[in-house]
Wavefront OBJ file of the C-alpha trace (Angstrom):
o trace
v 155.523 111.594 124.467
v 156.345 108.952 121.895
v 155.559 105.288 122.449
v 158.788 103.456 121.565
v 156.861 100.352 120.587
v 155.782 99.675 117.030
v 152.660 97.570 116.533
v 151.433 95.616 113.556
v 147.968 97.048 114.252
v 146.641 99.971 116.262
v 142.876 99.738 116.910
v 141.152 102.997 117.783
v 138.133 101.963 119.860
v 137.822 99.414 122.654
v 134.207 98.318 122.204
v 132.812 95.068 120.853
v 133.889 95.721 117.271
v 137.389 96.950 118.122
v 138.097 94.115 120.540
v 136.813 91.542 118.049
v 139.153 92.868 115.344
v 142.052 92.796 117.802
v 141.142 89.231 118.810
v 141.231 87.910 115.256
v 144.459 89.730 114.393
v 146.414 88.736 117.508
v 145.413 85.104 116.990
v 147.030 85.426 113.575
v 150.312 86.572 115.094
v 150.039 90.354 114.779
v 151.121 92.587 117.634
v 148.155 94.767 118.554
v 147.470 97.871 120.647
v 143.917 99.021 121.469
v 143.248 102.673 122.298
v 140.079 104.088 123.797
v 139.057 107.522 124.991
v 137.433 105.883 128.042
v 137.710 102.512 129.724
v 138.280 99.508 127.501
v 134.968 97.735 126.925
v 133.039 100.292 129.007
v 132.598 103.249 126.697
v 129.853 105.844 126.996
v 128.350 104.568 123.750
v 126.789 101.548 125.448
v 123.121 101.167 124.528
v 122.348 97.528 123.865
v 121.173 94.359 125.538
v 122.961 91.593 123.645
v 120.085 90.455 121.425
v 121.195 88.142 118.609
v 118.328 87.762 116.112
v 118.362 84.586 114.039
v 120.421 84.674 110.848
v 119.628 83.188 107.466
v 119.986 79.421 107.154
v 120.057 79.655 103.344
v 122.390 81.606 101.069
v 121.408 85.256 101.366
v 121.792 87.807 98.580
v 121.512 90.908 100.759
v 124.958 91.915 102.121
v 123.503 92.794 105.542
v 121.907 89.359 105.811
v 125.189 87.741 104.832
v 126.883 89.703 107.621
v 124.150 88.778 110.107
v 124.230 85.094 109.158
v 128.018 84.844 109.432
v 127.990 86.570 112.827
v 125.185 84.341 114.071
v 127.167 81.227 113.139
v 130.280 82.564 114.845
v 128.782 83.637 118.194
v 128.393 80.146 119.723
v 131.887 79.240 118.535
v 133.372 82.359 120.103
v 131.423 81.830 123.332
v 132.799 78.312 123.658
v 136.324 79.388 122.738
v 136.344 82.314 125.152
v 134.923 80.187 127.976
v 137.639 77.595 127.492
v 140.362 80.235 127.219
v 139.291 82.578 130.040
v 136.793 80.689 132.202
v 134.285 83.522 131.672
v 130.767 82.535 130.644
v 129.428 85.313 128.408
v 125.909 83.878 128.838
v 125.410 83.041 125.190
v 122.019 81.349 125.261
v 119.870 79.876 122.501
v 116.810 81.339 124.170
v 114.400 82.117 121.328
v 112.591 85.376 120.718
v 108.963 86.322 121.318
v 107.596 89.091 119.071
v 104.420 90.705 120.398
v 101.757 92.457 118.329
v 99.038 94.287 120.260
v 98.024 96.813 117.607
v 96.892 96.511 114.024
v 100.096 98.181 112.756
v 102.314 95.832 114.769
v 100.428 92.800 113.485
v 100.830 94.009 109.899
v 104.557 94.513 110.403
v 105.106 91.064 111.859
v 103.008 89.387 109.203
v 105.228 91.061 106.618
v 108.230 89.709 108.519
v 106.936 86.202 107.867
v 107.831 86.558 104.183
v 111.305 87.722 105.126
v 111.754 84.805 107.557
v 110.506 82.387 104.892
v 112.953 83.763 102.307
v 115.886 83.346 104.694
v 114.984 79.933 106.066
v 114.289 81.201 109.589
v 111.826 79.069 111.549
v 108.932 80.787 113.314
v 105.536 80.037 114.779
v 102.510 82.330 114.917
v 100.372 81.915 118.012
v 98.905 83.751 120.978
v 100.682 84.621 124.195
v 98.367 82.284 126.078
v 99.254 79.321 123.868
v 102.980 80.088 123.818
v 103.219 80.529 127.584
v 101.948 76.960 128.134
v 105.157 75.439 126.839
v 107.795 78.140 127.340
v 109.496 77.914 130.692
v 108.758 80.839 132.982
v 106.290 82.744 130.838
v 103.218 81.183 132.409
v 104.282 82.474 135.823
v 104.434 86.084 134.615
v 101.527 88.262 133.519
v 102.953 89.543 130.265
v 99.991 90.761 128.229
v 96.414 89.778 127.527
v 96.455 86.031 126.705
v 94.868 86.490 123.276
v 97.435 88.999 122.042
v 99.132 87.756 118.880
v 102.771 86.808 118.913
v 105.414 85.187 116.769
v 107.960 82.800 118.241
v 111.412 82.583 116.597
v 113.382 79.729 118.200
v 116.673 80.716 116.520
v 117.037 84.023 118.378
v 119.821 84.101 120.967
v 121.218 86.452 123.573
v 124.584 87.218 125.142
v 125.495 89.254 128.215
v 127.340 92.243 126.792
v 129.639 93.167 129.717
v 130.710 89.570 130.226
v 131.373 89.062 126.522
v 133.595 92.144 126.480
v 135.283 91.072 129.712
v 136.005 87.671 128.192
v 137.437 89.302 125.074
v 139.563 91.715 127.094
v 140.861 88.893 129.296
v 141.725 86.764 126.265
v 143.464 89.682 124.568
v 145.508 90.396 127.681
v 146.632 86.782 127.822
v 147.534 86.944 124.126
v 149.736 89.988 124.672
v 147.547 92.810 123.374
v 148.347 96.164 124.970
v 145.569 98.509 126.077
v 145.764 102.273 126.339
v 142.556 103.434 128.058
v 141.757 107.144 128.457
v 143.763 107.802 125.303
v 141.954 110.034 122.836
v 143.264 110.015 119.285
v 143.363 113.539 117.879
v 144.474 112.731 114.349
v 146.919 110.706 112.278
v 150.281 111.664 110.878
v 150.593 110.600 107.274
v 152.639 111.113 104.169
v 152.402 109.683 100.662
v 149.121 107.962 101.500
v 150.444 106.070 104.509
v 149.732 106.526 108.226
v 152.746 106.102 110.479
v 151.410 107.221 113.844
v 148.335 108.222 115.823
v 148.644 111.539 117.625
v 146.881 111.407 120.995
v 146.031 113.844 123.770
v 148.874 114.613 126.130
v 151.367 114.665 123.239
v 151.365 110.881 123.155
v 152.243 109.172 119.877
v 151.407 105.548 119.023
v 153.168 104.026 116.019
v 152.078 101.147 113.870
v 152.013 99.451 110.512
v 148.206 99.475 110.175
v 145.454 101.478 111.875
v 141.773 100.610 112.225
v 139.122 103.080 113.395
v 136.415 101.213 115.328
v 135.197 103.981 117.613
v 131.471 103.687 116.954
v 129.537 106.934 116.773
v 132.796 108.893 117.068
v 134.416 107.216 114.043
v 133.228 109.919 111.639
v 135.068 112.598 113.624
v 138.356 110.697 113.526
v 138.052 109.741 109.856
v 137.331 113.375 108.984
v 140.818 114.359 110.225
v 142.277 112.710 107.095
v 139.831 114.526 104.807
v 137.218 111.795 104.357
v 133.554 112.194 105.343
v 131.215 109.324 106.165
v 127.498 109.016 106.857
v 128.018 107.819 110.438
v 125.855 109.658 112.980
v 125.161 109.297 116.716
v 121.722 107.961 117.691
v 120.915 107.963 121.405
v 119.305 104.987 123.092
v 118.090 104.840 126.705
v 118.002 101.738 128.894
v 116.644 100.516 132.236
v 117.949 97.690 134.420
v 115.775 95.858 136.958
v 116.686 93.109 139.417
v 114.244 90.318 140.205
v 114.749 87.567 142.773
v 115.264 85.110 139.914
v 114.934 85.046 136.153
v 111.211 84.956 135.299
v 111.750 83.720 131.738
v 114.649 82.928 129.431
v 113.622 84.293 126.030
v 113.909 87.789 124.583
v 110.569 89.639 124.367
v 110.195 92.194 121.574
v 107.510 94.722 120.755
v 108.487 97.044 117.944
v 111.848 98.591 118.851
v 111.363 97.857 122.560
v 112.468 94.723 124.357
v 112.902 92.821 127.604
v 116.102 90.816 127.909
v 116.623 88.540 130.933
v 119.884 87.571 132.591
v 120.452 84.272 134.333
v 120.830 85.946 137.746
v 117.490 87.789 137.674
v 118.581 91.085 136.132
v 116.253 92.326 133.410
v 117.146 94.868 130.728
v 114.494 97.153 129.280
v 115.110 99.123 126.096
v 115.142 101.144 124.021
v 114.535 104.270 121.949
v 116.102 106.054 119.000
v 116.868 109.779 119.285
v 118.976 111.954 117.003
v 120.279 114.452 119.554
v 123.953 114.624 118.629
v 126.614 113.540 121.110
v 124.367 113.844 124.172
v 124.397 110.832 126.501
v 122.160 112.011 129.355
v 118.897 110.226 130.093
v 115.584 112.074 129.960
v 112.652 111.655 132.303
v 110.240 111.438 129.379
v 111.921 108.430 127.745
v 112.736 106.586 130.950
v 109.103 106.982 132.022
v 107.947 105.629 128.662
v 110.195 102.589 128.971
v 109.185 102.001 132.589
v 105.468 102.244 131.834
v 105.807 99.935 128.840
v 107.765 97.342 130.850
v 105.312 97.431 133.780
v 102.446 97.107 131.320
v 103.953 93.812 130.180
v 105.191 92.721 133.606
v 103.242 94.218 136.535
v 105.619 92.410 138.882
v 108.268 95.022 138.060
v 106.485 97.543 140.286
v 107.570 95.409 143.240
v 111.218 95.391 142.252
v 113.783 98.109 142.529
v 115.034 99.816 139.406
v 118.780 99.288 139.599
v 120.005 101.670 136.942
v 119.089 103.811 133.957
v 121.511 105.135 131.367
v 121.846 106.375 127.811
v 124.395 105.659 125.114
v 125.095 106.425 121.490
v 124.695 103.994 118.635
v 126.604 104.604 115.394
v 123.891 104.979 112.773
v 124.541 105.319 109.048
v 122.588 107.004 106.270
v 121.753 103.695 104.527
v 121.824 101.278 107.512
v 125.015 99.645 106.203
v 128.109 99.741 108.416
v 131.401 100.993 107.033
v 134.005 98.263 106.694
v 137.062 98.630 104.527
v 140.066 100.715 103.631
v 139.827 104.500 103.912
v 140.290 105.876 100.382
v 143.644 107.511 99.789
v 145.423 105.544 102.522
v 146.948 102.113 102.090
v 147.050 101.226 105.790
v 144.064 103.029 107.346
v 140.868 101.032 107.817
v 137.449 101.624 109.371
v 134.842 99.330 110.939
v 131.959 101.376 112.332
v 128.341 102.344 111.749
v 126.756 99.073 112.919
v 123.903 100.959 114.624
v 121.887 98.585 116.878
v 123.812 95.526 115.731
v 127.355 96.210 116.922
v 127.621 93.297 119.335
v 125.731 90.917 117.053
v 127.801 91.704 113.972
v 131.101 92.106 115.826
v 132.183 88.492 115.369
v 131.872 88.564 111.573
v 133.347 92.068 111.489
v 136.407 90.839 113.375
v 136.929 87.972 110.941
v 136.311 90.052 107.813
v 138.548 92.943 108.847
v 141.370 90.547 109.736
v 141.075 88.920 106.328
v 141.034 92.307 104.593
v 144.010 93.723 106.478
v 146.005 90.522 105.917
v 145.336 90.690 102.176
v 143.224 87.521 102.212
v 139.944 86.830 100.383
v 137.047 87.871 102.623
v 134.226 85.471 103.464
v 131.700 87.959 102.115
v 132.115 90.801 99.642
v 132.932 94.053 101.454
v 132.287 96.295 98.450
v 128.742 97.232 99.638
v 130.289 98.447 102.914
v 132.961 100.641 101.293
v 133.624 104.060 102.782
v 132.852 106.248 99.769
v 129.292 105.406 98.770
v 126.157 107.416 98.091
v 125.872 111.131 98.750
v 126.685 110.997 102.450
v 130.357 110.073 102.097
v 133.040 111.974 100.220
v 136.481 113.435 100.269
v 136.350 116.657 102.274
l 1 2 3 4 5 6 7 8 9 10 11 12 13 14 15 16 17 18 19 20 21 22 23 24 25 26 27 28 29 30 31 32 33 34 35 36 37 38 39 40 41 42 43 44 45 46 47 48 49 50 51 52 53 54 55 56 57 58 59 60 61 62 63 64 65 66 67 68 69 70 71 72 73 74 75 76 77 78 79 80 81 82 83 84 85 86 87 88 89 90 91 92 93 94 95 96 97 98 99 100 101 102 103 104 105 106 107 108 109 110 111 112 113 114 115 116 117 118 119 120 121 122 123 124 125 126 127 128 129 130 131 132 133 134 135 136 137 138 139 140 141 142 143 144 145 146 147 148 149 150 151 152 153 154 155 156 157 158 159 160 161 162 163 164 165 166 167 168 169 170 171 172 173 174 175 176 177 178 179 180 181 182 183 184 185 186 187 188 189 190 191 192 193 194 195 196 197 198 199 200 201 202 203 204 205 206 207 208 209 210 211 212 213 214 215 216 217 218 219 220 221 222 223 224 225 226 227 228 229 230 231 232 233 234 235 236 237 238 239 240 241 242 243 244 245 246 247 248 249 250 251 252 253 254 255 256 257 258 259 260 261 262 263 264 265 266 267 268 269 270 271 272 273 274 275 276 277 278 279 280 281 282 283 284 285 286 287 288 289 290 291 292 293 294 295 296 297 298 299 300 301 302 303 304 305 306 307 308 309 310 311 312 313 314 315 316 317 318 319 320 321 322 323 324 325 326 327 328 329 330 331 332 333 334 335 336 337 338 339 340 341 342 343 344 345 346 347 348 349 350 351 352 353 354 355 356 357 358 359 360 361 362 363 364 365 366 367 368 369 370 371 372 373 374 375 376 377 378 379 380 381 382 383
């Protein structure tokens, strides 16, 4: 079945990155279609809590820090714009982040972070949980950890409610005329003379366009490989828990190593996460959910009195060098990729949307995308 419509851009992937790219392009007058193998904005790759760590306030040399800083500047602007356009509050909050250190190794790691924060102009305060809880709303009413445990407070950290952010984006895109094709798996691309002219989908469906962008997260490597190009993108499973309290006990994000507690305004509390290289397996395991539950209860004994609402697992798109892939796919003038953001997909999605729009429109990009090129290192090549 051939789609009679012809789009300026076909985005393969309806997650945070794909929707952000579509948002920037449709605002610049392109006609856009977004395809996804599942529901738009509700893919099985979901494994995040909407943490937005502070970005550099000084000019950064590291490309990843440039990407982080640009995204961090854009998030409040997007939140305000989407709220005005759709009436949906994505719960962007300048909440601050508390970094706990209860072991010698954790203290050493966070003390090393101080140099990194200093270099990037990120404000922080070293203290104890007991001292911090005296002036942070809500913390003093919750037994988090032993009062003398060391912690670092970073006031520039923010948070956003992932599902509401994606709902706001989807609503805005609908109003702007973007077409969505959920439950549409792209099998491969038809191309000749280095140019893609259509995406071939399951059910003999064909979607035509002038430009194509692969933003399908952990699955991007599979789709890119159909045109003979390999990347270093790999699936990394994360597992999550969701609790519901009567009201929000605190407003900040609490971090300890790779684990975190992220509150919502209505009393929901997210607990995450872990990193597991198990291929494309999205089932939870009792071992990891028990570990997360025990860790969370150890910080907040009150959680034993509250019902666990949900547990789930999702896949993050890791990369061999921690850099996402953003740019043109070699050998094709109109095929692009934006994937491999690992644990930072939602955070870096705003900058990714802007940068990919600039690239596809032939405009100068706000930061140099050369470090994010597809063919780099030993883990990416022509097949």
